[in-house]
N, C-alpha and C positions, 0 to 999 in steps of 0.2 A: 297477441304475440307478434304479429307482423309489425305493429306500431312500435313495440319495444325494440325490435331488431333495427328499425330505422332510426329511432331516437336515442337508443341506449337506455340504461336503467339507473336509478339512483342507488348508490351503495354507500354505506357508512360503517364506522367502527370506532373502537376505543383501544388505545395503546397505553399500557401501564408498565411500571417496573415491578419487581417481585414483592414490593411492599404495598402494591395496589394504587400507587400514585400515578396520575396521568403524566405521560412523557411528552413534553412540548417540543415542537419542531422536528419530530421524527418524520422520516420520508416514507411514504407508502407507494410501492411500485407494482404495476400490474403487468402480467405476462399471459400469453396464450399457452395452450398445452404443449407447444413445441418450444416454450421458453423464449419466444420472440417478444421483445419489448413492445407494448401496445401504445407507447407514447403518453400514457396516463401516469402522472406523478402528482401526489398531493402531500401536504404537510399537516401535521396535527396542530391543534390550537393549544392554549394554555392548560386545558383540562385533559389533553390527550385524545380529543375527538377529531375525526376526519370525515369528510363527505366528498363524493365524486360521482360524476356520470361516467359509467363504464359500458363497454359493448355488451350486448346481451348474448354472451357466449361463456363457455367454461373458462375459468381463470385460475391462475396461481398468483399469490400475493407475497411480496417480500417487504419486510419492514427494516429500515435502516435508521439507527439512532442519530441524534445530533452529535457534533464533534466539537470540543472534547466531551466525553460522556463517561458515566460509570456503568452504563448498560451496553449490551452488544446487539448486533443484528440477529435476525431470525426470519425464517420463512413461516408463513401462517401454518399453524398446527404445532409449532415448536421444533421444527426440524432445521438443522444446519445445512442439509443437503437438499438441493432444489427438487430432485426427483422423488423425494420422500414426502414432500408437502402435499396436503390434501387439495383436491380440486374443489373449486367453488362455482356454483351456478348462481350468479347474482339475481336471476329472475326468481329463483326459489328461496335464496338466502340473501336478504337485504342488508344484513349487518353482521359484523364479526367482532370478537374481542381477542386481543393477543397480548400476552405478557412477554416483555423482553427480559432475557436473563441478565444477571449481573456480569459485567465484563471483567476480565483479568487485568492486572496491573503489573508493569515492569518498571523498575526504578534502577538507577545506577549513576555513576559519575565517570565522565570521560577524561582521560589524561593523555597528553602528548607523550612521545617517546622519551622526552627529557623530564617527565613527571610534573608538568604544569597543567592546571585545569584547562580543558578544551572548550572554550565558550563559543556560542553561536554556530554550533554544528548540527546538521540535520541527523536525527536518529529515527529509524523506521523499523517497525515490527509487524510481522504478518505470519499466519500459520503456514507451515511448510507445505500443507496440502492445498493451499491456494497460492495464486501468483501474487507478486508484490503490487500489481496494478489493480488488484481486486478491491472491493469496497471494504474488505476486512483489514486492509493495511491502515496503520495508524502512524503518523509522523509528527514529531515535535522538534523544537530547537533546544539545545542545552543552554542553561543560564550562565551567569558570569563565573560560577564555580564549576562549570562543566556538568552540573547535575541535570538529570532528565527524569520525567515521569510520564509513562505512556499508559493510558487507561482505555477501557472499552474493548479489550481484545476478546474475541469470541471463544466460547468453549472449544476444547480440543477433544472430540469424541473418541478418537483412537490413540490419544496420548502420543502423537507424532512429534510434537514440539513446535517451537516458534523460531523464526529467523530474525536476527537483529542486524540491520544494515546501517552503516555509518557513512554519511556523505559530507565531507569537509569542504566541498566546493573548490575554490582555488587553492586551498591550503594543503590538500592531500588527496590521494586516490580514493574512490569508493571501496569500502572494505566491510568486513563482517566480523561478528563477535568472535573473540578468541584469536584474532590475528589472521583470519582467513581472507584470501584474496578473491574468492568467488563463492557463490551460494552453495554449490555442491560440497565445498570443503568446510563450510561453516559448522561450528558446534551448535547444535540445536538446544533451545532453552525450554525446560519443563515448566509448565504453568498450570496449576490446578484451576478448574473451572471457577471463575469468580474470585480467585485467590490473588496473591501478590508474590512476586519473586524479586528480590533485591540482588542485583548483579555486583553491587559494591563498586570497586574501582576497575574500570575497563581501559586497558592500554590500547593505543593506536600506533600505527606506523606512518611516517611522513610521506613516503614515496620517494622515488629517485628522479633525477634529472638526466636525460640523455640528449646528446647533440651530435652534430656532424656536419659534413659538407657533401653536397651532391655535385659530382663532376662528370663531364662528358669528354670525348676526345678533343673538343674545342674549348674546354675550360669550364668554369663554374656554371651551374644551371639555375637560373633565377625563376621563381614562381612554381617550382616543382612541388607536388603534393607528397608529403611524407606520412606514412602510416606506421605507428608503433603499436604492436599487438602483444599484450600479455594476457591476463585474465579479462582485460577490457582493452578497447582500441582507442587510441588518441591520434589526432591528426594535426598537421601544421603545414606551412608552406615555407620554402626557402626564400632567403632575402636576395639582394642583388649580387652577393658574393657566393650564393648557393648554400649558405649556412642555415641551419635549423636547430631549434631547441624545443624539447617537450619535457614538461615537468609533471608531477603527480603520477609517475609511472609505478605501478604495483610491482613488488618484488617478484623475481622469477625470470625465466628465459623470455627474451623479447624477439619478435620477428619484425624486421624493419623493411619497409617497401617504399620506393620512391617512383613516382609516375610524373612524366612531363610531356607536354605537347611536342610532337616531332621526334 
């Protein structure tokens, strides 16, 4: 046992889809009992097999599918919640088998406010019970017709719904499904486990442009930093005449703050 603690132990497994086919390029991640990442990450081969040398301690295992994909992530044992996943003693259990569930699919077509297809726009979906920076987030770009398909969305155990975020880059402000300017205001999207929801035509808003001039008792203030805060905050600097412009501002009230040295 002491030798195992020093050297670690060999651990392997098989990752499959619901049809029993091996899932290639799935990522297997190992955590300790406090869910601290152990620095061990391996990928499955073409048959869905993985092998790793892991610490000789009680583990929890998370499996992340490749992207894009038709299957979804899962913790070992079939749980979506980390705390519900079974503990694994790699000294006693040298191998595991885990089936990934089918992921859900969202489809739709983005249009500008003047009814033109919105091409090359980032569209992101994630469960409302997880943050958008989680591994459950899926992001795609719209095609030339503004169409998008997001696959591999995880099951929604409590039917809380999914958030759809739209990021038009320089063309408009970050916004959410149904015209919302922030996540708490967004209309949540129902998606059956492994099912598909078609949002059809999704309208977007272009955002406003605000501008002004920063003055002091001595005249225009060059190089001042200007903050424009609505549901999101955008910043810029004044030019030599103290003038500034900010585009892609979300609708609603805006708080404008200017700060300059001296």
